[in-house]
N, C-alpha and C positions, 0 to 999 in steps of 0.2 A: 324457517331456520334449518340450516344444514348441520349435521353432526357427523364427524368422521373420526375413525381411529385406524390403526394399522390393519384391521380385519374388515373394515367397511368398504363396500364397493361404490358407495354414493360419491359423486363428484363434489369437490369443494374448490371454490375460487376465492382468492383474497382480492381486496381492492387497494391498490397502491395510491399514495397521496402525493400531490405535487408540493405546493406551499400552502399550508393551512391559513385561511383568512385572506389570502391574496390570489384567489382563483382567477379573478378577472384580469390580473396582471401577469398570469403565468406565461402567456405568449411572448411578452416583453422580457420577462426574466429568462426565458429559454434562449434568447439571443446571446447574452454573455456566457451562459452555460454551454451552449453549442460551440462558441468560440474557444472556450477553455478545453473542451474535449478535442477540438481540432488541433490546438497547440500541443496538447499532451500526446496525441497519436502521432502527429508529424514529428515532433521533437524527439520522442523516444525511438521512433522508427529510424530517424536520421542517425542517432547515436549508435544503434545496433548496426546499421549499414556501414558506417565509417570504421567501427571497431572490427567488423568482419572483413572489410575490404582492405584496410591499410595494414600492411605487414609490420610497420613500426609500432602499431598499437597492440600487437600480440604479446602483451605483458600482463602479469597478475592483476595489477591495479585496474587495467582496462577490461580484463575478463570479468572482474567483479562489477565494474560499471555497466557492462553489457547485461549482466544478471539483473542489476537494479532497473535498467531500462526495460528489459523483458517483463519484469514483475509489474512495473508501472503501466506498461502497455496492456498487459492482461487485466490489471485492476480496473483500468478505464473501460476496456471492452466489456467486462462482465456486468457493468451497470449502464452502459450506453443505451442499449435498446429500450430498457424499461423507463429510464429517466426521460429520454427524448420522446418516447411513446406517450408518457403521461403529459408532458408539457405541450407537445404539438398536436396530438390526436385524441387526447382524453382516453387513451387505451390503458385503463386502470386495472383490468382483470389479469390475474396470474394464478395458475392452478398450483396446488400444494407441491407436487413434484418439481415443477419448474422453480418454485419459490425456494425449496430446500436446496436445489442444485445451485441456484444463484447465491444463496447464503453460504454454501460450502466454498465456492470459489472466491467470494468476496472476502470472507474471513481468512481463508487459506492464503490468498495473495497478500493480504495485510500482514499476516504473520511471516510470510516469506520475505516481505520487504524489511521487516525488523531483523530477520536472520541475515539478510544480505548486508545490512548496515553493520551488523556485528562482524561479519566476515571482512568487510572493508576496514573496520577499526583494527582488526587483527593484522591486516595487510599493512596499514600505516605503522602499527606498533613494531612489526618485524623490520620494515624499511628504515625506521629511525633508530630503534634500539639495538638491532642486530643486522646492520646493512650487509656485512660480509657474507652472511648465510642466507640472504634474502632469496636468491634464485634456487638454492638447494632446499630451502624449507617450502617455498610456494612453487612447487613444480606443477605442470599441467595436470598430472594425475591427482595430486593433492587438491588442487582447485576443483576438479571434477568431483572428488570425494566430498568436499565441503558442500558443493551444490546439491549433490544427491542426499546428503545427510539432512540438509535443511528441508528438502522436498519430503523426505521420509517423515521427519518430525511433524511437519504440517499435516500430512495425511493421517498420521497416527493420532494427533490430538483432535482433528476435525471429524474423523469417522464416528467415534462414539457420540459426539454432539449431534450429528445428522441422524444416526440410528435411533437415538432417544427422542428426537423431534417426531420421527415417524410413529412413535408409540403414543403420542399425545392425541387427545380428542378435542375437537374444536366445536364450539357452539356459540350462539349469540353473534356479537359483532365480528366481522372479518375484515375490518378496515385497518390497514397498516398505516403507520405515521410517516413513512418515507416513500420515495419513489423507487425503492429497491427493497429486497428482503434482508432484514437485520435480525440476528438471533434473538436478542432481548425483546425486540418488538413482536416477533412471531410467537414466542412462548407465553407472552403476557396475554395473548388472546385465547389461550387454552382454558378449558373449563375443568381440567383435571389437575392433579398435583404436579407442579413443574419444578419442585425443589431439586430433583436430581439433574434436571436440565440446567438450572442455574449454577449448580456446583460444577458440572462438566464445563459450562461456559467460562466460569472463573478459573478453573484448572487450565483450560486451553489458553486463556489470557496470561496467567502468571507463569506458565511453563514456556511461553514464547517471549512476548514483549516484556513480561515481568522478570525474566531471566536475562534477556539480551541487554536491556537498558543499563542495569548495574555493571554488566561486563564491559559495555562501551565506555561508561564513566571510568571504570578501573583502568582500562587500556589508555585513556587519555591522562590519567594521573601519572601512569608510568611513562608515557610519552613526554609529558611536561617535565618530569624529573630528569629524563634523559636529555631533553633539549637544553634545560638550564645548566647542564654540565658541559655544554659546548662552550669553548673559550671565546670564540669570535661572535660579535653581534650579527655579522652578516650570515654566519653559519646557522645561528638561531632562527633568524628571519626566514632563511631558505627552508629550514626544517618545518617551521610553522606554516609556511605558505603551501606546502604539500598537503596539509590537513584542512585548509580552509573550506574547500568544496565539500569534503565529507562532514565536517562539523555543521555546515549549512544544511546538508541533506538530513542529518540527524535531527536538527532543530525543527525543520519544517515537517518532519514526520511526527515527532513526539510532542511538540507543543500543541498542535491541534488535537492530538489524541487525548492528552491530559486535560485540555480545555473542554473538550466534548464530554469527558467523564465527569468533570466538575459541574458542567451545566446540567447533565442528566441527574447528578446526585443532589445538587443544591439549588438548581434553578427552576424549582417547581412553579414559582410565581411568574416566570418569564412566559411571554406569548409562545404558542406552539410553533410559529414560523421561525423563532430563534433557534430552537432545537434542530429543525429541518435544515436551515441555512448552515448551521455549524456542522452538521453531518455531511452535507454536500461539499463544504470547504475542506473538511478532513479528507474526503476521497479525492478531490480534484487538485488541491494545492501541491502535494508532493509530485504527482506525475507531470504537472505543468512546469513547476519550478526546477526540478532536478536537471533536466536536459539544458535548461537555460543557464543554470549555475555552472555546470561542468563545461559548457561551451564557452562561457565567459572567463571562468577562472583557470581552466586547464588549457595551456597553450597548445599542447599536442592535439587535443580534440578540436580546438579552434582552427588550427591550421588544416586538419583533415577535413573538417566541414567546409571551409573556404575552398579547398582544393576540389572537393566533389562538386560544389556549386559552380565553380568556374568551368569544370569539365562539362557539366550539363549545359551550361550556357554556350560553350563552344560548339557542342554537338547540335544545338538548335540553329 
């Protein structure tokens, strides 16, 4: 048995878990998982590339979209090595410091995505409710300030969470229930009082996603009120169409998040693999679907992607 706290020099490793009860089928499950990672990485890289390259996309809406793609790309990368390592090579061991680092980036980028979705909602609110002042309100400097404020907020809420995990002592079982390090999962293995850790985790959640979600809903209430005041049906449809991609991005982020929370809270009788699959879906679905949605629903992105692909083919 290993016991460690912040003053102990003894090493401690945790064991990551693939899919409980389906260990024999993990290699087959890894194929679609690997495919989803490939789609997420290539899709978000493409969005970043076309936004940076195409001068016509250097507008606030697309700057926020590039922030979303960068966040999704980072979120995928921070779990890629451990997830595929567990599925392909049975590489289950991870030391405490690496586990805490992964937890910091995993939750940090999740909160960052929530913040970016809020910023995108604000962008749509200004574009529809106050279009004449759109370019004066969302200047490049202000967009940079919004990005830095989201980054600062995430670091500020996650640092105490990480520091208090370092204070915990671990003994007994060191088997985690996911293929990556998850805060709730990690602190439950502690053999010391983890109430402060739970409070800090809840505070981090409510001060980020718990704040962002109502603000996004409020922005759409105001947007809908503004759109309904437009006299022409064509004008209403055009205004709503500019929001479809963002509404879809919000839905595919918050619906799995809420579903996962409900499963953890009320699904105690569900098999363990249900929790694991839900957790992996929550992590992979937004990075996979966001670039697809924006490429299909946003004509400017669609044209830019096609242009880049054609140029690549001509060069070959």
